[in-house]
N, C-alpha and C positions, 0 to 999 in steps of 0.2 A: 744794273750792270755789275757793281760791285759786290751784291750778293751771287750772282752768277760766276762771276771770276773766283769767288771764294769756294763757290760749289766745285768748281773745274778742279781745284787743288785736291778733294776728296770726292768724286763724283759718287756718293752713294745715294741711290733714287729716292731713299725716304728723307734724305736732306735736301731735296731740291727746292728752291724757292718759290713754289707754286704761285702762293698768292701775290708776291712781287710781279712775277712776270703776267701772270692773269690780268692784274689792276692795270698794267701798261696798256695790254692789248684791248681791255676794255675801255681804258681811258681815250684811247684816239681812234679804235676800230683796226679791225686786222688789216685792211688796205692801207692804213697810214702807219704802221709800225714802222720803226727807224731800222735803216737797213742793218747798221751795226748789231742792234740787238738780236736780230734774224740769223746773221752771221755766226753770232755767239752760241744761240741756240741750235743750230747746224752743228757747229762745234760739240757741245753737250750731247747732243743724240749720238754723235759718233763715240762717246765716252760710254755708252750704256753697255751693259755685259752684253758680249758679243759683237758689239760694235756696229755701226751703220745699219740699225734698226734688224741684226741679226737675230734677235731672239735672247733668252734667258739661258744660260749653262744649265745642263742638266742638275748640276751639283749645288744650285742654289737653292737655299732654304724658302720655305713657301711664301712668309712675308716677304721676303727680298724680290721673288717672283713677282707677286703682286704689284708690289710699288712699282718695280720695274716695267711690268704691262702697261701701267695706268702711265706712267710718264712716256713710255714708247708712244703709245696712241694720243696723247696730248700733243706730245712735239709733232705727230703725224698730220694732226688736225691743224696746229698753230702755224706750221711751214708749209701748207699746200701752195700759197701763192708763189711764196718764195722759191719753192721748187717747181713750178711751174705746172702743179697737177691738181689745180683747184677744181673743185667738182662738187655737186651735190652732195654726196656722203660725206665728204670733208668740211663742207659748210655746217651740216647739221650735226657733225660730229657724230655719226653713229658708230663709229668704231668703240666710242667710249660707252654708249648705251645699249649694246648689243646683248641679245639673250644668252645665255650658257648653252651649250649643247648638253641638252635633257630631255626627259619624258615631256609628253604634254601638259600635263599639269604645273610643271616648274614654268614652262613656257607661259602659260596662263597667268600665272602668280608674277611673272616678271613683267609682264604687260602692265597688270593693274599697278603694280609699284610703280614703275615707271612713269605711266599716265597720271597718277596723284601727285607723284614727286614732281614732273614738269609743270603741272598747274598749281601745286602749291607755291613752287617757284617763283612762277608769274605773278602770282596776287603778293606775293611777298614782296618783288620788284616794285608794282603798281602802287602798293600802300606805302613803302620806302619814299617814292618818288611825289607822290601826292601829300606826304608829310614833311617833304623837305630832308628827309634822312640819307638820300644819296643824291651826288651830283653827277653820276653816271648818266649817258644817254641822253641829255638834256635838248636836244633838238626835237621841235614840234611836239612837245608834251600835251597829251589829249587834256579835255576840260573834265571837270568832275563827273559831269553826267556819264559821259562815255566811259570813265574809269569805274563808275557803279555798275554799268550794264555789263564790263568785264569781269569785275567780281562776280555778278549774281550766274553768269554763263559759265564762269570756272568753276565754281560751286556746283553747279547742275550738273556738269559733264562729269565731274570726280565723285559723284554721289554713288553711282553703283558700284563702282571699283573699291571706294572707301568701304561700303559693305561687305562686300565680298572679302576684303582683308580683315574685315572686323576692327577697323579703325572708326567708326562712327555708329550713331543710333539708327536702327532701320528707318525711322521716319525722317533722318535728317535735320537741317535746321527748318524752324517753323517760318513759314512765307511771309512774317512781319519781320521777320530778323532784318536787321540793317546790313547792307551788302558788305560794306567794309568790315564790320564784327564778324559775318559769316565767312569771309574771305580771310580775316586774321586766324579765326578757329581751323580753317583749312590749313593753313601753313603750320599753327602749332601743333597740328594733328601728326601732319607729314613729319615735320622736324624730328618730333618726340621718338618716331619711329625708326629713323636713319640712325646708322653707325657713323663715325667719324670719317672712314674712309668712303662712304656713300656720299655723304655731303659733299667730299672733294670733287667726287666723280660729278655729280650735278652740276657743280660751281663750274669746273672745268669745260663741260660740254657746251658752254655759251659764250661762243668768240662771234658775235657781229662783226662785220666788214664795216660799218658806219657808227657814228654816234647818234642816229636816229631814234627816238624812244621806242616808236612802234616795232623796230626790227627784233626787239626781246619777244615780243607776241607771236611773231611771225615765225621765227626759229623755234619756240616752245611749241606751236601749234603742228608745225611740219613734223617735231620729234615725236610728238603723240599720235599721228597719223602712220607714222612709219613702224612704230611699236606696234600699232593694232594690225597693219597689213603683214606684219613678220608673224603675229598670232595665226592670221587669217590661212597663210600658208602652211603654218603646222597643221592646223585643224583640216586643210583641203587634203595634206599628203596623208593624213590619220585616215581620212574619209577612204581615201584611194585604197589604202593598205587593207582597210577592215572590208572594203566592198569586196576586193580582189580575194580574201581570204573567206568569204561567205558570211561575214558578220555585218548583216545588213542593218541592225538595230544599232550598232554602233557607229556605223557609217552615217546613219541618220543624225546620230547624237553630234557627231563631229560637224557636219553641214548645218545643222541648226545652231550650234554654238559658234560658227563661223559667221553666219545671218545675225545673231544676234550681238555678236561684237562690232560689226560694221554698221548696223542700226544705232546701237548705243554712240558710236564715235561721230554720228553726224552732226551732233550739234557743236561739234568742234568748227564748221562752217560758221556759225551764227556768230562764235566767239572771234573766228578771224576776220568777220565782215566789219568788226568794231576797228580793224584798221584802217586809218585814214589814209585816203587816196594818195593825198601829197606826200606822206610819209614813205608809202611804199614806192612810189617813183623817184624820191629821194635816195634811198638806201639801194635801190636796185641799180641804180647805175654802176655799182661799184661789185655786182653778183655775175657779173657776165662769166659764162663758162660753166655756172652752176645752174642747172633747171630739173624741176621734178620729173622730166624725163628720162632722167638719168636713175630714177628710183627703182633699185632692184626688188623691194618687196613688191610693190604694185605690180612689176612685169612678172615676178614669180607666180603671183596669185593668178594674174591673167592666164598665164600660159598652164597654170595647173588646171584651169576650168576646162579650157579646149586649147588644141594647137593653133598657134596664130596662122590666119592666111599667109601666102607667100608672100605678098607685097608688103605686110607688115613685118614678117619676120626679117625681111632684108633691107629694112628701111631704117633710118637713122634712130627710130625710137628703140629698137632691140639693139642694133649697132653700139647702143650707147650702154647696154648691160651686157657685153659680151660673155660672161660665165652664164647669164640666164639664158641667151641665145644659144651658146653650146649645148646646153641641157636640152633643149626644145630640139637640136638638129640629132642629138644622140638618141632622140624617140622617148624621152620623158613622159611616162605614163600620165594621162588625163583623166580628171573626174568625168569628163564626158565620154572617154573610149570605156572606163571603167564600167559607168551606168550603161551603156550600149551593150557592152557584153553581158551583162547581168539583168538586162531589162525582163527580160521572159520571167525571171523567180525574184525580182527585186523586191525590197521591202515595200508596201503599198505607200509608206510616208516619205519614201526617199526622193521622189519626185517633186511633192510637194515642199520639201525641205529645199532642193536644189531651186525651185521656183522663187522660194522667199529669199534666198541668196542672191538669186539671180536680179530680184526685183530692187534688193537693197544697194548693189554693186551700180544698177542704173542711176538709181536715186543720185547715188553719191558721185557718178561722173556728170549728172546735170547739173547738181548744185555746183560742183568744181567747175564747169564751164561759166554758169551764170555769174560766179563771183569774179572769175579772170577777167569775164567781159567788163564787170564795174571796174575793177582795178587797172585792166591793161588797155582797154578799148581796141583800136587797132594795132596797137603797137605789136613788133614780132617778139617772138620769145627769146628767153636767153640762152635756149639749148639747141640753137641751129633749128627751130621750128618756125611755123609760121604764127605761132603764139595760140590767139582764140580760135582761129579756123581749125587748128590741128585739134584742138579739145573738142570743137564741134563735131570733128569726124569721129573721135573717138567714141563718142556717145553712142553711135550706131554699130559698134562691134559687136556680134552677138556675145553673150557671156557663156551659153552652152548651146550646142547643136543638137543633141539628141533629143533634149524634151521637146523640140519643136522643128524637126528636121527639113521639112518643106519649107517652112516661112522662114529659116534661116539662111537655108541656102539660097533664096531670094534674095535677101537682106545682103548678103555678101556679095554676090553677083551684082547688085548694083551697087 
């Protein structure tokens, strides 16, 4: 509070006491932060250039604009419960991790960088906890065997992205490498690749609601999935544009890359499955209002594949993501439509690429469902859904109609 009061005397974004504020949020969990601190942070938000989250003045220097933008997004995430607008995007701090609006290659690189940083930070935390170097998130710490499994899986999931970024040997760590040693190498590699501002953003994107150890793992895996689905949406959009422009080969390449990215991310579920059920049920009590049903990236991917059926479009699932729903209602073009229109002279490999993507998405849905059953059982979901029965129904939604129109029509009718 003293540091914040001092900052308020001269509210320059680069002077904000990030470490002190973040430390307090992580010490007690976002749900339990003292109200006086929250009120002071709300005042701090109003002191930003433009006031009341209005943005940075056009005359601001680039460095000032970047600092103010990071601070604004951090406060947006930190004050979600205080403001009464807590949801999945703020729980996962997606505004801090969002990719730039740029070309497809930039989005791919951003996704790879984000995933390796998230996983590197995860193993950094697991190492620190196991070695007694942090007192944060002390409840229900996992045993050494479980921690070793997390290290192995995190290194495995990060390996392809590390290779693409040129941050690792093509062969990766030897199979006999000690899991903790491989995890330490992952973090050291990631840490050396980041600038100071990038390290800050990574740190600020971790705001658990409770002090349960495994919530750290939960948030990092969710963020990694969000980065992947954001990439999938970019690839599918690119495929639609290419197909409509007559560039069949490019469309095939975009869909194939999307299928590859989704398949590559599947082991994240194995990592998430190391979360202890008791731990999940402990911190989940304080996440009411935030549910993956509010994932804009997932719904965007789904709606870029095919137009959702009317009952789904008008259900809570899409009403939870109004901007995605508005795009569908406005007639957003889908890959299904582009493929159907071009089917007569489509590239021979396009149908196969779409089948590959559809198969990967169906496997993703099935694995998500199985893990939810293990963690939730018959408990209701946190996003005004039925929980696992909802996910069970989502598994049946066709990915595309144009590939097998008769079969999908029957499935939709059922």
